[in-house]
C-alpha positions in Angstrom: 24.0 128.6 116.5 25.2 132.2 116.8 28.9 132.9 116.7 29.2 133.8 120.5 27.6 130.4 121.3 29.9 128.7 118.9 33.0 130.1 120.2 32.0 129.4 123.8 31.5 125.7 122.9 34.8 125.7 121.4 36.5 127.1 124.1 34.9 124.5 126.5 36.8 121.9 124.2 40.2 123.5 125.2 40.9 125.0 121.9 43.6 127.7 121.8 42.5 131.3 121.4 45.0 133.5 119.8 44.4 137.2 120.4 46.4 139.0 117.6 45.7 140.7 114.4 48.4 138.7 112.6 49.6 135.2 113.5 52.7 133.7 112.0 54.0 130.2 111.7 57.4 129.4 110.7 58.4 126.2 108.5 61.5 124.6 108.4 63.1 121.0 107.7 66.5 119.2 107.0 68.5 120.8 109.7 71.8 119.0 110.1 73.4 119.4 113.6 76.9 119.1 112.1 76.4 122.0 109.7 76.4 125.9 110.4 72.9 127.2 110.8 72.9 131.0 110.0 69.4 130.8 108.5 68.1 131.3 112.2 69.0 135.0 112.1 66.5 135.6 109.3 63.9 133.5 110.9 64.2 135.3 114.2 63.4 138.5 112.5 60.0 137.1 111.6 58.7 137.5 115.2 56.9 134.1 114.9 54.2 132.7 117.3 54.8 129.1 116.2 57.4 127.1 114.4 56.8 123.8 112.7 59.8 121.3 112.4 58.8 119.3 109.3 61.3 116.4 109.6 64.9 115.7 109.3 65.1 117.9 112.3 68.3 116.2 113.1 70.6 113.7 111.1 70.8 110.9 113.7 70.6 108.0 111.4 73.5 105.7 110.3 73.3 102.9 107.6 72.9 100.0 110.0 69.7 101.7 111.5 71.3 101.8 115.1 70.2 104.5 117.1 73.6 105.2 118.6 74.0 108.3 117.0 70.6 109.8 117.6 70.7 111.0 121.1 74.0 112.7 120.7 72.6 114.3 117.6 69.7 115.7 119.4 71.8 116.9 122.2 74.0 118.8 119.8 71.1 120.3 117.9 69.4 121.6 121.2 72.4 123.5 122.0 72.4 125.0 118.6 68.8 126.2 118.8 68.3 130.0 119.1 67.1 131.1 122.5 64.0 132.9 121.0 62.6 129.3 120.0 61.9 129.0 123.8 59.3 131.8 123.4 57.2 130.3 120.5 55.0 126.9 120.6 57.0 124.2 118.4 55.1 121.5 116.6 57.3 118.8 115.3 57.1 115.8 113.1 59.8 113.6 111.8 61.2 112.3 108.6 63.6 109.5 107.8 66.8 111.1 109.2 65.4 111.7 112.8 63.2 108.4 112.4 66.4 106.3 112.3 67.0 104.9 108.8 67.2 106.6 105.4 63.9 106.2 103.4 62.5 103.7 106.1 59.1 102.9 106.7 57.3 100.4 109.0 60.0 97.8 108.4 62.4 99.8 110.6 62.8 97.6 113.6 63.8 100.2 116.3 60.9 102.6 115.5 59.2 102.5 118.9 62.7 103.2 120.7 63.0 106.2 118.1 59.7 107.4 118.9 60.6 107.5 122.7 63.7 109.4 121.9 61.8 111.8 119.7 59.0 112.5 122.2 61.5 113.0 125.0 63.6 115.5 123.0 60.7 117.7 122.2 59.3 117.5 125.8 55.8 116.2 124.7 53.7 115.8 127.9 53.5 112.3 129.3 49.7 112.4 129.1 49.9 113.1 125.4 48.3 110.4 123.2 51.5 110.1 121.2 53.3 108.5 124.5 50.5 105.9 124.3 50.1 104.8 120.7 52.3 104.0 117.7 53.3 107.0 115.5 53.9 110.6 116.3 50.9 112.1 114.2 48.7 114.7 116.1 46.3 117.5 115.7 45.9 121.1 117.0 43.0 123.6 116.7 43.7 127.2 117.1 40.9 130.0 117.1 42.6 133.0 115.2 40.5 136.1 114.8 37.3 134.2 115.7 38.0 131.4 113.0 38.8 127.7 113.8 42.2 126.6 112.2 42.7 122.9 112.2 46.2 121.7 112.2 46.9 118.0 111.2 50.5 116.8 111.7 51.0 113.3 109.9 53.4 110.6 110.5 54.6 109.3 107.1 57.2 106.8 108.4 55.9 104.6 111.2 53.2 102.8 109.1 54.5 103.1 105.6 54.9 100.3 103.4 58.0 99.6 101.5 58.9 101.7 98.5 59.2 100.0 94.9 62.1 100.4 92.8 65.8 101.4 93.4 66.6 104.1 95.7 66.4 107.5 94.1 64.4 106.2 91.2 61.2 105.0 93.0 58.2 103.8 91.0 54.4 103.5 91.9 53.2 101.1 94.5 49.9 100.0 93.3 49.4 97.2 95.8 45.8 97.9 97.2 47.2 97.0 100.7 50.3 99.3 100.5 49.8 102.4 102.8 51.6 105.5 103.9 49.5 106.3 107.1 48.4 102.8 108.3 44.9 101.8 109.3 44.9 103.4 112.8 46.3 106.8 111.4 43.7 106.9 108.6 41.0 106.2 111.0 42.1 109.0 113.3 42.5 111.4 110.3 38.9 110.8 109.0 37.5 111.2 112.4 39.5 114.5 112.8 38.3 116.0 109.4 34.6 115.5 110.7 35.2 118.4 113.1 34.0 121.7 112.3 36.7 124.2 111.4 37.2 127.2 109.0 40.6 126.4 107.6 42.6 123.4 107.3 46.5 123.0 107.4 47.9 119.5 106.8 51.7 118.9 107.6 53.4 115.9 106.0 57.2 115.4 106.0 57.0 114.1 102.3 55.4 116.1 99.4 51.8 115.4 98.7 51.2 116.9 95.4 54.4 116.6 93.5 54.7 113.8 90.9 57.4 114.1 88.5 60.6 113.6 90.5 61.9 110.0 91.4 62.4 110.3 95.0 60.1 110.1 98.1 56.5 111.4 97.6 52.9 110.6 98.3 52.5 109.8 94.5 54.7 106.6 95.0 51.6 105.3 96.6 48.9 106.7 94.3 45.8 105.1 95.9 46.9 106.6 99.2 47.5 110.1 97.6 44.0 109.9 96.0 42.5 108.7 99.3 44.1 111.8 101.1 43.1 114.4 98.3 39.6 113.0 98.3 39.4 113.5 102.0 40.3 117.0 101.9 38.6 117.9 98.7 35.6 119.3 100.6 37.9 121.9 102.1 39.8 122.8 98.9 39.0 126.4 99.1 40.2 126.5 102.7 43.1 124.2 102.9 46.9 124.3 102.6 49.3 121.4 102.5 52.8 121.8 103.9 55.9 119.5 103.4 59.7 119.3 103.8 62.2 116.5 102.8 63.4 117.5 99.4 66.5 119.8 99.9 64.7 122.3 97.7 61.6 124.6 98.2 58.6 125.3 96.0 54.9 126.1 95.8 52.7 123.9 94.1 48.8 124.1 93.0 46.7 120.9 92.0 43.2 122.0 91.0 43.1 125.0 93.6 44.7 122.8 96.4 48.1 124.6 97.4 51.2 123.1 99.0 54.4 124.8 100.1 57.6 122.6 100.4 60.2 124.2 102.7 63.5 122.5 102.7 66.5 122.6 103.5 67.4 125.0 106.4 71.1 124.3 106.3 71.9 121.4 103.9 71.1 122.7 100.3 70.3 120.4 97.5 71.8 120.0 94.1 71.6 122.8 91.3 69.9 120.6 88.7 66.7 122.0 87.1 63.4 120.3 88.4 60.0 120.9 87.2 56.6 119.3 87.8 53.1 119.6 86.4 51.9 121.2 89.5 54.8 123.5 90.4 54.4 127.3 90.5 57.5 129.0 88.8 60.6 127.0 90.0 62.0 125.1 92.8 64.7 126.8 94.9 67.7 124.5 95.9 69.6 126.7 98.3 68.8 127.3 102.1 65.1 128.3 102.8 62.3 128.5 105.2 58.7 129.1 105.0 56.1 131.4 106.6 52.5 131.2 107.0 51.1 134.8 108.1 47.2 134.6 108.9 45.3 137.9 109.3 41.7 138.8 109.4 40.5 137.4 106.0 43.8 135.8 104.4 46.5 133.2 104.7 49.7 134.6 103.1 52.4 131.7 102.3 55.8 132.6 101.8 59.0 130.7 100.7 62.2 132.9 101.9 65.8 132.6 101.3 68.7 132.5 103.9 68.5 136.4 104.0 64.9 136.5 104.6 64.2 137.5 100.9 60.9 136.2 99.3 61.5 133.5 96.8 57.8 133.0 96.0 54.4 133.5 97.7 50.5 133.0 97.5 47.7 134.4 99.3 44.6 132.3 100.2 41.4 133.8 101.5 39.3 132.2 104.0 
């Protein structure tokens, strides 16, 4: 099949064509509506085409799990968003603080009510599948410079089994029935990855590669982590993983699969040293955001500080 016919067929499937030499995605997570948000100034200078909210997009949870704070948190956050966000396409996923309960998973009793609040806030169309199924996972396909970019946005909360170990010192859950994505989301993901595409970007609220810290991460469920990495292994030369959550940013490399963690936008972490077998250089605990810049033959991935200065970067070819 020649390229012209391929692109014609792809357009018939309602994929989005992006007519630009360079396309930029902004990345951010952990944005507290009760804290100042000066980082938007630097992000606004990036001239983005898209922005991905990676979770903890508001802090609306309370220890009881009640959603009484959530609606007000979203309303306050909306008033704080810069006006230029109205001119870019936004892709949101959630993490625990905009899910409804700290570190919660499938056991959270108000998850369906929380999902409704989430979808309404982000103005997700009523005919979108997310209004008719459990979980806020979804996918997008963008044709950029004649290449198909597959974007996978995961829900690591709605179906996730309980964590093992005390809070802040979690240990591996090796139960073969334990899950992060749940049966329906796994089936959906496997189907999505059978599509033809040139480059894959997977967005997860929690870190996929990191293994050495004691907090939330995919490696708390090693069988699930192995399953995901096995699924994307066929695309390892054309894949990027993206995560948030940690209140520290970094770039990781596991056997040629790269991950950028972008966190936090306005709620910096503690200044302790943190390393990891797969970490490139150091983590950065102060305010940060990420940028993915796609041109004709490469994907530039940058982690930047509150002033827009580059902390770390990698460039991938496709």
